[in-house]
Backbone as a ProteinNet text record, in pm:
[ID]
protein_1_A
[PRIMARY]
MQAKKRYLISLLTGAFLVLLFYFGGGSVPGPAATGSRSRHGYNRPDQPWPHFSDPLQHFIPWDHSDTEEYNVHISPRQKRDVNSSVYKGKRCRMQSCFDFTLCQRNGFKVYVYPQQKGEKISESYQNILSTIEGSRFYTSDPGQACLFVLSLDTLDRDQLSPQYVHNLKTKVQSLPLWNNGRNHLIFNLYSGTWPDYTEDLGFDIGQAMLAKASISMENFRPNFDISIPLFSKDHPRTGGDRGYLKYNTIPPFRKYMLVFKGKRYLTGIGSDTRNALHHVHNAEDVVLLTTCKHGKDWQKHKDARCDQDNAEYDK
[TERTIARY]
24.3	45.4	177.4	266.4	411.3	378.2	281.6	245.3	156.6	103.7	54	118.5	216.7	311	384.7	470.1	564.4	466.7	312.6	249.5	235.7	219.3	196.5	336.6	417.6	575.3	624	557.7	602.8	502.9	364.9	282.9	331.6	371.5	404.9	540.5	622.8	744.9	702.2	623.8	577.7	529.9	421.7	363.1	483.5	569	676.7	775	777	864.8	791.2	655.9	573.1	592.4	540.6	550.2	684.7	794.9	915.3	969.7	912.5	950.4	850	725.4	615.2	694.1	700.4	753	906.2	982.3	1137.1	1171	1043.8	1061.8	1079.1	1037.1	1025	1209.3	1263.3	1419.3	1439.2	1493.1	1503.4	1669.2	1697	1833	1899.3	1980.7	2038	2148.4	2163.7	2310.4	2263.8	2402.4	2362.1	2286.4	2219.3	2159.5	2220.3	2212.5	2315.6	2228.7	2120	2076.8	2029.7	2025.6	1951	1813.3	1747.2	1595.9	1527.9	1422.6	1382.1	1374.3	1278.1	1250.6	1147.6	1063.4	949.7	989.9	1110.4	1121.3	1097.7	1107.1	1075.6	1179.4	1191.3	1300.6	1297	1397.4	1400.6	1347.7	1257.4	1217.7	1325.4	1446.9	1560.6	1619.5	1572.4	1609.5	1522.6	1544	1522.7	1423.9	1307.5	1216.8	1278.1	1281.2	1400	1255.7	1324.3	1284.3	1323.6	1173.3	1208.2	1160.9	1273.5	1256.6	1174.4	1177.2	1060.5	914.6	810.5	678.4	630.3	564.5	471.9	380.2	417.8	336.4	223.2	126.9	7.3	41.9	-11.6	7.6	-123.6	-238.4	-332.5	-351.7	-348.2	-376.4	-491.8	-531.7	-651.2	-722.7	-696.7	-768.1	-876.6	-904.2	-1046.4	-1059.8	-937	-958.1	-1040	-1096	-1215.9	-1355.9	-1355.2	-1496.8	-1576.6	-1669.8	-1740.8	-1746.1	-1760.4	-1771.6	-1620.1	-1492.3	-1376.5	-1386.1	-1421.9	-1368.7	-1480.8	-1588.1	-1690	-1617.9	-1562.4	-1496	-1383.7	-1300.8	-1157.3	-1142.3	-1075.4	-1038.8	-915	-901.5	-795.9	-656	-646.4	-530.3	-549.7	-596.8	-609.1	-545.5	-608.3	-533.8	-380.6	-358	-209.8	-118.2	-185.1	-115.5	-114.1	-178.2	-180.4	-97	-99.3	3.8	181.8	193.9	339.9	365.9	262.5	313	301.8	265	254.5	388.1	395.9	451.9	616	645.6	810.4	908.2	853.4	955.5	877.2	845.1	762.8	865.9	970.2	1085.6	1181.1	1166.4	1246.6	1277.8	1397.8	1404.8	1516.7	1521.4	1636	1782.8	1810.6	1925.7	1951	1847.2	1848.3	1816	1765.7	1716	1720.9	1823.8	1840.5	2015	2087	2197	2267	2327.4	2337.3	2461	2541.4	2675.7	2654.3	2534	2501.1	2462.8	2434	2403.3	2531.1	2600.6	2736.7	2846.2	2836.3	2920.4	2885.1	2764.2	2731.6	2626.4	2578	2483.6	2315.1	2242.3	2107	2072.5	2073	2023.8	1881.7	1788.8	1676.3	1689	1682.8	1648.6	1544.7	1462.2	1343.5	1357	1309.5	1300.9	1262.7	1342.6	1276.7	1122.1	1025.2	907.8	917.1	856.9	864.7	741.4	769	699.4	591.7	459	350.4	271.9	334.3	322.5	202.6	72.7	-15.7	35.3	18.7	35.2	-63.4	-119.1	-215.9	-142.5	-241.5	-190	-126.7	-218.6	-140.3	-3.9	46.8	139.6	243.7	206.4	294	333.9	239.6	265.2	378.3	390.7	480	619.5	636.3	754.8	791.2	709.1	743.7	829.1	725.5	816.6	955.9	990.6	1121.3	1206.3	1168.7	1255.4	1292.3	1193.6	1214.5	1278.4	1313.8	1394.3	1548.1	1602.2	1771.5	1826.7	1740.6	1769.1	1777.2	1702.4	1714.3	1845.3	1850.7	1970.3	1931.8	1965.1	1953.1	2049.7	2135.6	2269	2228.1	2199	2156.4	2285.8	2398.9	2528.6	2549.3	2487.8	2452.5	2367.8	2251.2	2145.7	2142.8	2089.2	2072.7	1935.2	1820.3	1709.5	1660	1558.2	1482.2	1364.5	1287	1161.2	1129.2	1006.8	963.4	874	878.5	805.9	686.1	691.2	530.9	439.7	345.4	245.5	187.1	227.1	180	83.8	-1.4	-115.2	-209.8	-305.1	-394.6	-380.3	-390.6	-416.2	-519.8	-619.6	-767.8	-782.7	-824.4	-833.2	-946.7	-1053.8	-1170	-1105.6	-1016.2	-1005.9	-926.9	-991	-921.4	-800.6	-723.8	-593.8	-496.5	-544.6	-453.5	-375.8	-270	-161.6	-140.6	-166.6	-139.1	-23.7	-15.1	162.7	237.5	224	316	430	387.1	494.5	585.3	567.8	664.4	761.6	680.1	751.2	879.6	820.6	887.1	999.9	1008.3	1103.2	1205.1	1162.6	1256.7	1349.7	1295	1405.3	1527.6	1632.5	1793.5	1868.9	1753.3	1825.2	1737	1628	1551.6	1603.7	1690.2	1785.9	1687	1548.8	1450.2	1425.3	1413.2	1333.2	1437.9	1541.4	1634.8	1663.2	1652	1659.6	1552.1	1456	1353.9	1209.6	1169.1	1059.2	931.3	804.1	688.3	578.5	513.5	392	262.8	180.9	40.1	-76.2	-185	-301	-415.3	-438	-523.2	-473.7	-541	-496.2	-622.3	-630.6	-718.6	-848.1	-971.8	-1080.1	-1194.2	-1302.4	-1411.3	-1463.5	-1502.3	-1558.4	-1425.3	-1332.5	-1225.6	-1108.2	-1105.1	-950.5	-852.6	-807.8	-704.2	-573.6	-453.6	-301.7	-232.3	-304.4	-218	-223	-61.6	-16.4	-12.4	-42.7	-8.9	141.2	240.9	355	418.4	537.7	619.8	710.3	675	766.1	909.9	919.6	1067.7	1101.4	1241.6	1313.8	1284.2	1163.9	1150.1	1060.7	1087.3	1003	869.6	780.1	626.7	567.9	544.8	482	303.7	235	91.5	18.2	-118.3	-213.9	-324.6	-359.6	-478.8	-395.4	-275	-174.5	-229	-247.4	-273.3	-157.2	-181.7	-90.6	-6.2	-87.7	-33.9	103.3	56.2	151.2	267.1	257.3	328.2	451.1	544.9	716.8	766.7	764.7	830.4	970.2	917.4	1109.6	1109.2	1040	1109.2	985.8	830.4	727.3	706.3	643.2	598.7	454.5	337.9	196.1	171.5	120.9	76.5	-66.9	-138.7	-280.6	-303.3	-445.3	-500.8	-569.9	-492.8	-536.1	-607.7	-676.4	-796.9	-670	-748.6	-641	-656.4	-789.5	-709.2	-686.2	-605.8	-511.5	-414.6	-400	-278.8	-131.6	-53.9	93.3	163.3	135.7	202.4	85.6	170.4	78.6	-89.4	-163	-305.2	-266.4	-402.5	-417.1	-340.8	-339.4	-305.3	-381	-340.3	-399.1	-474.7	-599.5	-687.6	-671	-607.7	-558.2	-434	-402.5	-312.3	-271.4	-168.8	-110.8	-210.7	-290.4	-339.2	-500.4	-537.5	-680.8	-758.8	-810.1	-921.7	-1038.6	-1150.7	-1200.6	-1137.1	-1151.4	-1098.7	-1144.1	-1092.8	-1188.4	-1285.1	-1278	-1345.4	-1497.2	-1623.9	-1699.4	-1722.3	-1676.8	-1641.4	-1527.3	-1543.3	-1406.8	-1342.2	-1460.7	-1430.7	-1562.5	-1515.3	-1619.4	-1566	-1652.8	-1629.1	-1737.2	-1714.8	-1814.6	-1789.8	-1848.3	-1798.3	-1877.8	-1834.1	-1920.7	-1879.6	-2001.7	-1977.8	-1989.6	-1871.6	-1870.6	-1966.3	-2072.7	-2162.9	-2114.2	-2035.1	-1920.7	-1804.8	-1709.1	-1591	-1455	-1342.3	-1237.4	-1307.3	-1276.9	-1292.1	-1476.9	-1549.5	-1703	-1730.7	-1616.5	-1632.6	-1614.7	-1483	-1478.9	-1605.5	-1625.1	-1713.3	-1864.4	-1892.2	-2023.5	-2034.5	-1922	-1906.2	-1884.8	-1925.4	-1891.3	-2011.9	-2135.5	-2246.7	-2259.9	-2150.1	-2180.9	-2065.4	-1983.8	-1932.8	-2002.9	-2068.5	-2152.1	-2279	-2273.3	-2358.2	-2431.3	-2413.6	-2447.5	-2440.4	-2364.1	-2297.9	-2191.8	-2075.6	-1959.8	-1877.4	-1921.2	-1859.1	-1955.8	-1963.7	-2054	-1984.1	-2029.9	-1980.3	-2098.3	-2076.7	-2189.1	-2129.9	-2237.8	-2181.6	-2316.1	-2279.8	-2394	-2365.8	-2480.1	-2477.1	-2484	-2492.5	-2481.4	-2344.8	-2276.5	-2168.4	-2142	-2134.8	-2122.8	-2287.7	-2308.2	-2437.8	-2539.5	-2473.7	-2552.5	-2591.4	-2560.7	-2543.7	-2682.4	-2807.5	-2899.9	-2931.1	-2857.2	-2858.7	-2802.8	-2736.7	-2647.2	-2693.4	-2815.7	-2835.4	-2879.8	-2884.3	-2902.7	-3008.2	-3065.8	-3169.7	-3145.1	-3027.5	-2962.1	-2932.2	-2968.5	-2908.4	-2997.6	-3121.6	-3220.9	-3226.4	-3186.5	-3149.3	-3014.5	-2888.1	-2744.5	-2764.1	-2867.1	-2858	-2923.3	-3028.3	-3070	-3002.6	-2927.7	-2782.2	-2721.2	-2646.7	-2574.3	-2584.2	-2718.2	-2753.3	-2780.3	-2798.1	-2822.8	-2693.1
3890	3748.6	3704.7	3789.6	3815.4	3849.2	3928.5	3992.8	3867.3	3807.6	3697	3568.2	3526.9	3413.1	3462.4	3602	3639.4	3656	3683.2	3673.1	3534.2	3456.5	3312.6	3245.9	3279.4	3242.8	3272.3	3399.6	3484.5	3402.8	3391.4	3316.1	3161.7	3109.6	2957.2	2978.4	3091	3048.4	3080.8	3207.2	3221.2	3087.8	3040.7	2925.2	2831.7	2769.2	2692	2744.5	2843.6	2901.8	2886	2881.4	2860	2710.7	2634.5	2510.9	2451.4	2525.8	2481.7	2526.3	2634.5	2689	2615	2569	2482	2342.5	2277.2	2127.1	2131	2273.5	2233.5	2294.7	2272.8	2280.1	2434.9	2514.6	2668.1	2727.1	2656.7	2739	2787.6	2872.3	2977.6	2992.4	3021.3	3040.5	3145.7	3158.7	3291.3	3249.7	3343.5	3323.3	3230.5	3133.5	3062.2	3083.6	2978.7	3004.8	3064.3	3170.7	3186.9	3151.5	3052.7	2988.9	3113	3218.1	3307.1	3322.1	3342.6	3359	3501	3490.1	3657.2	3692.6	3806.6	3870.6	3784	3751.5	3647.1	3518.3	3487	3336.8	3219.6	3287.8	3186.4	3175.4	3047.8	3029.7	3113.1	3173.9	3255.9	3187.5	3229.2	3185.3	3069.4	3144.4	3076.5	2948.8	2912.1	2810.6	2673	2574.9	2444.6	2417.7	2366.2	2309.3	2174.4	2149.3	2028.8	1914.8	1797.9	1679.5	1563.9	1539.6	1452.3	1282.5	1218.7	1047.1	983.1	1023.2	951.2	980.6	858.3	910.3	951.4	1044.6	1074.4	958.2	916.2	773.3	836.1	763.6	763.7	795.7	883.2	931.8	859.8	864.4	844.4	672.1	587.3	446.9	416.9	287.4	201.8	266.4	381.7	478.6	491.8	553.6	578.1	721.6	803.1	930.4	1020.2	992.5	1083	997.8	902	843.9	942.9	931.8	1004.3	946.2	818.1	740.6	773.4	782.4	817.1	930.6	1034.7	1186.8	1190.2	1157.7	1164.2	1153.8	1045.4	961.3	1006.9	1071	1103.2	1241.6	1337.6	1459.1	1491.7	1612.6	1608.3	1603.3	1640.4	1656.4	1467.3	1420.5	1258.4	1185.3	1248.4	1197.4	1212.8	1343.3	1419.2	1273.2	1253.1	1196.2	1052.6	951	855.5	834.7	930.9	887.5	955.7	1040.9	1056.4	900.1	854.8	744.6	583.4	592.2	496.3	470.4	607.9	619.7	656	698.8	722.5	625.6	504.2	377.1	285	322.8	276.7	191.2	265.9	174.9	89.2	78.7	-24.3	-177.2	-229.4	-356.7	-396.7	-553.6	-543.8	-515	-512.5	-432.6	-301	-217.4	-106.1	-14.7	-104.9	-36	-141.6	-236.7	-327.5	-348.9	-323.4	-333.4	-481.1	-565.4	-700.5	-709.8	-591.3	-622.4	-640.6	-618.1	-638.8	-781.8	-865.6	-991.6	-1099.6	-1013.2	-1121.5	-1100.3	-974.3	-945.4	-1062.7	-1075.9	-1181.6	-1255.7	-1300.6	-1407.8	-1308.3	-1413.1	-1375.2	-1352.1	-1240.1	-1219.3	-1088.7	-1130.3	-1031.8	-972.2	-832.9	-777.4	-711.8	-699.6	-641.7	-549	-447	-320.5	-348.5	-305.6	-307.9	-247.2	-307.4	-225.2	-116	-2.6	121.7	121.2	186.4	189.3	270.5	229.7	292.4	232.9	142.7	153	59.8	50.5	-86.2	-176.6	-277.6	-393.7	-505.8	-565.7	-629.8	-791.6	-875.6	-1007.7	-1057.4	-1059.4	-1086.6	-1016.1	-917.6	-873.5	-915.7	-920.4	-988.5	-1119.4	-1199.7	-1362.6	-1337.2	-1236.3	-1201.3	-1211.6	-1115.3	-1084.7	-1186.7	-1242.4	-1378.7	-1488.3	-1493.7	-1601.4	-1581.7	-1449.8	-1407.3	-1406.6	-1378.7	-1346.6	-1505.1	-1624.5	-1760.3	-1833.2	-1768.8	-1835.9	-1835.9	-1889.8	-1914.7	-1815.6	-1710.9	-1609.3	-1474.4	-1476.6	-1385.4	-1329.7	-1181.6	-1119.6	-1007.3	-984.7	-866.6	-752.3	-774.8	-697.4	-629.1	-509.7	-421.1	-435.4	-408.3	-434.8	-547.6	-659.2	-780.8	-824.3	-718.4	-747.7	-711.5	-809.9	-784.8	-750.7	-782.8	-711.1	-687.8	-582.9	-500.7	-510	-508	-552.8	-458.5	-354.7	-259	-324.4	-271.7	-297.6	-239.8	-149.5	-43	-173	-178.2	-269.9	-159.1	-222.8	-169.1	-273.6	-352.5	-436.3	-379.8	-322.8	-245	-100.3	-76.6	111.5	156.6	85.2	142.2	257.8	378.4	482.4	417.4	354	319.5	224.3	131.7	38.8	60.3	-0.6	55.2	-15.5	-119.2	-115.3	-27.9	95.5	170	278.2	269.1	331.9	449	561.1	693.3	757.1	871.9	932.4	846.8	750	648.2	693.3	820.3	869.1	934.6	1002	1063	971.8	869.1	735.2	671.3	646.7	553.1	652.1	777.1	849.7	903.6	893.4	903.6	810.2	669	555.1	569.7	577.5	588.6	493.5	393.7	296.1	287.9	366.6	370	416.7	494.1	487.5	512.1	561.8	591.1	425.2	345.9	207.1	80.8	121	12.5	-87.7	-183.3	-313.3	-343.2	-284.2	-297.5	-383.4	-478.2	-525.5	-487.8	-453	-388.5	-501.4	-525.9	-612.1	-529.3	-577.8	-480.7	-608.3	-592.9	-686.7	-574.4	-462.6	-391.3	-255.1	-179.9	-29.2	67.1	183.8	293.3	220.8	282.6	271.8	261.2	185.6	190.7	315.8	307.3	215.8	200.9	316.6	296.9	207.9	182.7	120.3	122	260.7	296.1	222.2	229.5	154.5	209.5	343.3	451.4	375.4	370.3	318.1	440.6	567.5	675.6	713.2	666.5	709.7	631.1	705.6	664.5	577.5	427.7	302	355.8	414.5	469.1	331.5	269.8	152.4	29.5	66.5	-61.2	-170.7	-305.8	-430.6	-409.5	-460.6	-438.7	-575.4	-655.7	-803	-756.5	-757.7	-690.5	-798.8	-795.5	-889.4	-780.4	-865.2	-756.3	-648.9	-665.2	-554.4	-544.8	-423.9	-410.3	-439.7	-502.8	-500.7	-380.5	-269.7	-142.4	-112	-128.8	-93.2	-209.4	-331.6	-452.8	-463	-430.9	-444.2	-546.8	-620.4	-788.7	-812	-897.6	-967.2	-874.8	-782.7	-688.4	-722	-678.4	-690.9	-830.8	-861.9	-1011.2	-1012	-1090.4	-1062.3	-1187.5	-1156.1	-1251.3	-1272.9	-1382.7	-1407.7	-1306.5	-1298.4	-1217	-1343.5	-1337.1	-1409.3	-1339.8	-1439.4	-1387.9	-1373.7	-1280.2	-1261.9	-1389.4	-1481.6	-1609.3	-1710.8	-1699	-1817.3	-1823.5	-1945.4	-2020.8	-1976.9	-1938.3	-1919.8	-2041.6	-2134.8	-2283.2	-2365.4	-2500.2	-2613.2	-2622.1	-2691.6	-2712.7	-2815.7	-2879.3	-3035.7	-3054.8	-3167.7	-3203.6	-3191	-3144.8	-3120.9	-3264.1	-3261.3	-3377.3	-3379.4	-3292.6	-3348.9	-3372.9	-3493.4	-3613.6	-3625.3	-3654.4	-3715.1	-3788.6	-3748.5	-3837.2	-3851.5	-3811.5	-3800.8	-3723.8	-3835.7	-3724	-3845.9	-3820.4	-3672.6	-3666.1	-3531.9	-3520.9	-3585.7	-3599	-3650.4	-3586.4	-3440.3	-3331.6	-3341.3	-3292.3	-3278.9	-3123.3	-3052.2	-2922.9	-2877.1	-2857.7	-2823.9	-2671.1	-2583.4	-2431.9	-2355.7	-2277.9	-2245.8	-2075.4	-2011.7	-1857.4	-1785.2	-1734.2	-1649.8	-1503.2	-1387	-1246.6	-1130	-1041	-902.5	-927.9	-840.8	-848.2	-680.2	-615.5	-470.6	-434.3	-333.9	-306.1	-172.5	-130.6	-7.1	-3.6	69.4	110.6	-35	-25	-154.4	-271.2	-371.3	-500.4	-546.1	-426.6	-502.4	-572.5	-522.1	-607.3	-786.4	-789.2	-934.5	-1003.4	-946.4	-1020.3	-1036.6	-941.5	-918.4	-1057	-1098.7	-1225.6	-1344.5	-1344.4	-1510	-1587.2	-1514.7	-1624.9	-1670.9	-1647.2	-1742.2	-1853.2	-1843.2	-1992.2	-2101.8	-1997	-2061.8	-2184.9	-2284	-2412.5	-2475.9	-2426.6	-2453.7	-2633.1	-2662.6	-2832.5	-2812.7	-2849	-2850.6	-2712.4	-2623.5	-2488.8	-2416.7	-2356.5	-2270.9	-2131.4	-2049.8	-1902	-1794	-1772.5	-1699.2	-1544.5	-1443.6	-1327.7	-1236.3	-1144	-1040	-904.3	-813.5	-710.6	-589.4	-648.5	-565.1	-514.4	-408.9	-370.8	-224.9	-155.3	-3.2	38.4	166.8	234.2	259.4	271.7	322.6	234	61.5	-26.9	-43.4	-7.1	-29.7	65.6	191.5	265.9	190.3	119.6	51.7	-90.4	-134	-247.1	-326.2	-421.3	-467.4	-567.8	-638.1	-725.2	-831.8	-893.4	-1005.4	-972.4	-887.4	-837.1	-944.5	-955.2	-1012.7	-1155.2	-1217.3	-1351.4	-1385.2	-1285.2	-1341.5	-1312.5	-1209.9	-1203	-1304.1	-1362.8	-1483.6	-1600.8	-1631.5	-1760.5	-1690.2	-1597.6	-1580.2	-1592.4	-1580.9	-1557	-1725.5	-1819.2	-1955.1	-2024.6
-6353.8	-6336.4	-6256	-6287.5	-6165.1	-6047	-6020.3	-5891.6	-5795.6	-5861.1	-5803.8	-5761.2	-5870.2	-5857.8	-5705.7	-5704.1	-5576.6	-5470.9	-5479.1	-5367.1	-5312.2	-5381.7	-5335.5	-5311.3	-5382.4	-5306.8	-5169.2	-5154.4	-5018.9	-4919.9	-4948.3	-4869.8	-4797.3	-4905.8	-4891.4	-4821.1	-4851.1	-4762.5	-4591.3	-4581.1	-4434.4	-4392.1	-4457.2	-4400.8	-4338.1	-4438.3	-4436.7	-4305.3	-4270.1	-4172.1	-4043.8	-4025.8	-3943.2	-3867.9	-4022.4	-3949.1	-3927.2	-3944.4	-3919.4	-3783.4	-3732.9	-3630.3	-3491.1	-3548.6	-3489.6	-3419.5	-3558	-3537.7	-3480.3	-3488.6	-3501.6	-3285.2	-3240.2	-3099.2	-3051.2	-3141.1	-3072.7	-3113.9	-3171.1	-3161.3	-3322.3	-3334.2	-3464.2	-3465.3	-3556	-3608.9	-3538.2	-3454.8	-3406.8	-3313.9	-3224.7	-3133	-3031.1	-2970.5	-2917.7	-2762.4	-2683	-2573.5	-2475.3	-2393.7	-2258.1	-2136.8	-2147.2	-2029.5	-1909.4	-1970.9	-1875.6	-1871.9	-1769.9	-1752.8	-1775.5	-1821.1	-1813.2	-1675.3	-1655	-1503.5	-1414.2	-1561	-1450.6	-1414.5	-1454.5	-1409.8	-1542.2	-1653.2	-1762.5	-1862.7	-1932.5	-2014.9	-2122	-2223.1	-2311.7	-2409.8	-2524.1	-2670.5	-2706.8	-2728.2	-2807.8	-2727.5	-2604.2	-2512.6	-2573.2	-2615.6	-2615.7	-2483.6	-2512.2	-2423.6	-2370.2	-2252.5	-2182	-2175.6	-2177.4	-2216.2	-2123.5	-2095.1	-1934.4	-2013.3	-1973.2	-2046.6	-1956.9	-1830.7	-1766.5	-1749.7	-1761.7	-1765	-1642.2	-1602.9	-1502.4	-1446.8	-1342.9	-1259.4	-1191.6	-1195.6	-1133.7	-1001.3	-947.4	-778	-695.7	-739	-649.9	-675.3	-580.8	-555.9	-616.3	-702.8	-732.6	-817.8	-889.5	-970.2	-972.2	-810	-770.9	-718.8	-769.3	-675.1	-742.3	-873.7	-918.7	-875.3	-844.1	-804	-680.5	-696.2	-583.2	-473.2	-420.1	-318.4	-249.2	-314.7	-298.3	-194.1	-285.8	-244.7	-127.7	-96.1	-5.7	154.7	136.1	252.8	309.9	194.3	195.5	187.6	270.8	252	147.8	125.5	11.8	133	275.8	380.3	353.8	393.2	401.7	280.4	157.4	34.6	65.1	80.1	89.7	232.4	300.3	426.5	358.5	304.1	224.7	145.2	3.4	-52	-12.8	87.3	143.7	223.9	290.7	355.3	282.8	157.4	95.1	10.1	-40.6	-219.2	-181.1	-61.2	-36.4	-83.9	-50.9	-34.9	-189.3	-231.3	-378.8	-421.8	-474.2	-553.7	-463.8	-340.5	-253	-302.8	-287.3	-350.2	-254.5	-231.3	-145	-168.8	-298.6	-351.4	-335	-307.4	-293.3	-157.9	-119.2	62.9	177.9	169.8	275.7	270.7	391.9	418.7	439.4	324.3	362.8	429.4	465.4	500.7	672	732.7	884.8	883.6	777.3	796.8	760.1	666.5	647	751.1	854.3	973.3	1072.7	1090.9	1230.3	1216.9	1094.4	1040.7	1076	1040.3	1040.3	1182.3	1245.2	1384.4	1381	1460.9	1454.5	1649.7	1614.7	1735.3	1749.6	1847.9	1917.3	1998.8	1945.9	2041.1	2191.6	2280.6	2416.2	2447.6	2513.6	2509.6	2596.6	2530.3	2620	2713.8	2825.9	2958.5	2904.6	2930.9	2932.6	2815.1	2707.2	2578.6	2559.9	2501.3	2534.9	2389	2421.9	2314.3	2290.5	2167.9	2176.3	2185.7	2232.8	2226.1	2113	1991.1	1883.4	1854.4	1861.6	1860.4	1962.3	2082.1	2161.6	2146	2059.1	2053.2	1944.8	1832.1	1723.9	1784	1888.3	1930.4	2034.3	2115.4	2168.1	2101.8	1985.7	1911.4	1845	1817.9	1745.7	1867.5	1990.5	2121.9	2154.7	2122.2	2159.3	2048.7	1955.8	1846.1	1856.8	1791.5	1788.4	1679.8	1598.3	1523.3	1629	1768.7	1817.9	1871.5	1907.4	1942.2	2023.1	2163.6	2229	2229.5	2135.7	2095.5	1973.8	1950.5	1849.1	1750.1	1800.9	1729.1	1647.2	1716.3	1601.7	1524.9	1520.9	1442	1289.8	1222.8	1065.9	1039.5	1122.2	1115.5	1254.8	1240.8	1328	1352	1444.4	1481.5	1584.1	1544.8	1658.3	1770.3	1891.8	2006.8	2000.3	1909.6	1914.5	1826.4	1885	1794.6	1670.6	1564.3	1417.5	1366.6	1427.8	1377.8	1330.3	1417.3	1368.1	1372	1227.1	1226.3	1196.3	1221.1	1220.3	1324.2	1285.5	1399.5	1477.5	1461.9	1515.2	1632.3	1582.9	1710.5	1828.5	1922.1	2055.1	2050.1	1989.7	1980.1	1885	1842.6	1791	1831.7	1793.8	1915.2	1803.4	1915.6	1886.8	1907	1788.3	1773.5	1727.6	1683.8	1622.5	1521.4	1471.7	1363.3	1454.3	1554.6	1646.2	1713.5	1769.9	1824	1719.2	1612	1543.7	1508.3	1460.9	1414.8	1526.3	1649.6	1750.4	1796.5	1734.4	1759.1	1742.6	1804.6	1752.7	1663.9	1647.8	1550.8	1432.8	1390.7	1268.7	1152.5	1149.7	1020.7	878.5	903.1	809.3	762.2	828.2	827.1	752.9	712.3	673.9	753.3	713.1	785.5	916.8	860.5	948.3	898.5	971.3	934.1	1000.3	948.8	1015	983.1	1087.6	1081.6	1093.4	984.4	971.1	953.6	1009.7	986.2	909.2	994.4	919.6	926.9	815.4	757.5	742.8	759.1	717	808.3	784.1	830.7	749.8	789.5	711.1	649.6	515.5	445.1	342.1	362.8	238.1	245.4	397.7	415.3	349	334.7	276.4	343.2	233.9	336.5	407.9	479.7	513.2	684.9	707.3	834.9	958.9	892.1	987.6	1015.9	981.1	957.9	826.3	789.7	683.7	718.8	647.9	695.6	634	525.4	483.4	390.7	443.6	345	429.1	509.1	601.3	509.5	539.6	472.9	515.6	477.2	539.2	485	635	649.1	697.9	549.8	549.3	515.8	569.7	530.2	430.2	322.2	248.6	165	123	51.4	-98.7	-129.4	-268.1	-353.8	-499.3	-594.2	-637.6	-608.3	-612.4	-552.5	-453.2	-331.5	-283.1	-334.4	-280.4	-374	-302.5	-357.3	-403.8	-471.4	-500.8	-450.1	-396.3	-335.4	-206.4	-142.4	-44.5	64.9	19.5	118.9	112.3	221.8	244	273.8	188.2	209.4	304.4	408.5	522.9	540.8	585.9	621.9	717.2	703.4	831.8	894	1048.1	1145.6	1240.7	1322.2	1443.4	1585.8	1644.4	1777	1875.3	1825.3	1903.3	1804.2	1774.6	1673	1750	1791.3	1874.9	1835.7	1921.1	1908.4	1850.4	1918	1897.5	1898.6	1837.9	1905.5	1783.3	1848.9	1744.5	1709.6	1658	1612.8	1463.8	1423.9	1321.9	1197.2	1098	976.8	931	853.6	826.8	677.4	605.8	454.6	444.6	390.7	398.8	231.3	212.3	58.7	-11.2	-139.2	-190.6	-133.5	0.8	26.5	-29.5	-130.7	-242.1	-226.8	-180.5	-125.2	44.5	56.9	186.4	303	404.9	518	566.6	596	614.4	537.7	600.6	505.8	400.7	469	427.3	332.3	209.9	165.3	176.5	166.3	211	231.6	379.3	472.6	512.8	501.4	535.2	584.1	688.2	772.9	788.7	736.7	767.6	728.2	731.1	713.3	534.1	507.6	339.5	334.8	277.3	271	117.9	192.5	83.6	-11.9	44.7	-49.4	26.7	-56.9	-14	-51.5	-18.8	-83.9	32.3	-119.8	-47.5	-103.2	-133.5	-130.5	-257.9	-382.7	-519.4	-477.2	-408.7	-362.6	-281.9	-176.1	-80.8	-173.7	-222.2	-289	-379.6	-427.7	-549.8	-477	-340.6	-252.6	-311.9	-313.9	-340.2	-477	-545.4	-644.3	-632.8	-541.6	-483.6	-388.4	-333.8	-180.2	-283.3	-200.6	-232.3	-148.9	-48.5	79.3	117.2	35.1	58.5	152	44.8	92.5	86.6	-3.1	6	71.3	177.4	274.2	292.5	225.9	218.6	270.8	391	474.2	456	444.8	480.3	526	641.6	644.3	597.7	599.5	558.7	678	772.8	881.4	940	886.4	901.7	888.7	999.3	1001.2	1078.7	1079.3	1141	1026.4	911.4	839	717.9	750.9	612.1	553.6	628.1	564.2	434.4	427.2	334.4	183.4	202.6	116.8	82.4	149.2	115.2	-10.4	-34.7	-202	-181.8	-282.6	-292.8	-170	-193	-148.2	43.9	100.5	233	294.5	290.8	398.1	382.2	296.4	258.6	341.8	289.8	356.5	474.9	573.8	680.5	769.3	715.5	763.8	749	647	648.6	744.9	737.7	851.1	1007.8	1018.8	1172.3	1198.3	1124.8	1151.5	1204.1
[MASK]
+++++++++++++++++++++++++++++++++++++++++++++++++++++++++++++++++++++++++++++++++++++++++++++++++++++++++++++++++++++++++++++++++++++++++++++++++++++++++++++++++++++++++++++++++++++++++++++++++++++++++++++++++++++++++++++++++++++++++++++++++++++++++++++++++++++++++++++++++++++++++++++++++++++++++++++++++++++++++++

């Protein structure tokens, strides 16, 4: 009987030491750790496991890295390029990525880079630059500037677009005043290409502020980036007729309250939003017309509403 008791006590003591070793982080009583590594580069068993207070953040945007459709259209190299361009300045805010001393010294002055010889520029971007140059905030002296705007056209970063500027990464980084984008403002309307439309601009914006249309909430930096509307290339730079909506004019003078006519993306980013427009369309004062005819293989993805939508759109 005594032998059984001794055996049971030994077994419980051994189990207790194992549990203590497991939940105690792998440390056992003994001499102080020297901080040396084994010949294979791993920590010695008597060293405590390092503790990281900051949790790992999601690296792939939109939580669709594992979806079949996302992986079909984007290669691993493209994924790395997208993540490197979008996430490097993810934590930027005005307090951390903007030099206010430039504004305090000379006031709010905006410098536009001189246009480089042989560089093409779209009419829309030229209108933006001309508006800045015609304002009272413009300065031709970079030493007086608080804010810098590129003359390189960054509005359309769809590689399939004729307005796409090639080798933009090299051109931007070679600018002597770039300074990793600090105190720079970049304009963009289109990024990525069909059907994924990632927010890859083709170059690292660094610490520059981004004035962008259709920017995702995951990549928008509050109180730093600027969300702008997506406007047509035919949009007038100045002028135009006066608006019809006046104070307390209910109902408004115009017949239609809301009108939209555009392409309905059957797959990829943006498809969920435009595929839901038919719920609001009433063909009276709210007219939302979409067509499925987008891309070369749209018929492969057509749904039950495509024929009706296409017919209404063609009217």
